[in-house]
N, C-alpha and C positions, 0 to 999 in steps of 0.2 A: 503494500500500498505507500501510495506518494501522495507525502505532507507534507504541507511548509505553511510558517506563518507571518500570517499580514505585518505586525510589525520586524518579523527581516528582512519580508519581502522590498519593503523601503530601502532599508542598507544597501541590496545585493542588488541593485536597478544595473544596469550600463546600454549604454547603447551600443547596437549594434546589425545586423543588417538581418534580414527574411530571410530563410531557405528558402521560402518556398516559391516567394516572390521578389527578392533582388531587394524590396525597400527598408527606409530606414525603421529596424526594430525598437525593443529593448527584449534583452534578458532579463531574468527577474531569478536570476542565480542558481547552481546546477543543484537539481532538485537528489539529485545520486550522480557517481560519476558518470554518467553515460548519458542520462536523459536533460536536456535546457527546458526551461518555459520560454516562453516564448513571445509578446504583446506588439501586434504588429497594426496597425493603423487599420490595412486592407485587411489582415487576415485572419484578424483576432487575434485570440490568444489560443496557445495548445504548445503540448510536449510534444521534445522533437528527442529521440539518438541522436549520439555522436555519432554514428551509423548510418543512420540514414540520409545524415547534413553532409558524411562523405561522397551517401551514392547520390543524392540531389546533382554535387557537382556537375554529372557527368547527361541528366534526364532535359528532354524539354519544358518549360513554363508550364505546358498542359498536361503534363505527365506529373508532372508537381503539385500544380492544384487540383487536379483528381487526388490522387496519394490523401492529399490533407482533409476533404471532403469527404472521401473516403473513410477518415477517422475520424471524422463531424457524426456521420451517419452511423458508426457503431460508439458513440459515447454513448455510458447512459447518463440520463435526465443529470445534470446538477454536477457533471461530471468535466474536464479538461481532458478536449482529444487528441490523442497520442499518438503519434508515425514511426518507428521503430524500424522497420527496412521499405 
């Protein structure tokens, strides 16, 4: 189970780029050694593994966006979508 606190979230924000759309975004700390929490004004908030980030570098935008949409559909209500590969 991935858990984070709102107080830690404020401290751990840093500017980065969205792995899906490549626009400016914020990373809200690493939840685990392999999971990032991204907050993008275009794509929204989601979790993504470092493995997926590495694979996304070689994928066209349409496929990256499709994987995010699939993760959003699979997420349970109240949970963030997670892309693991």
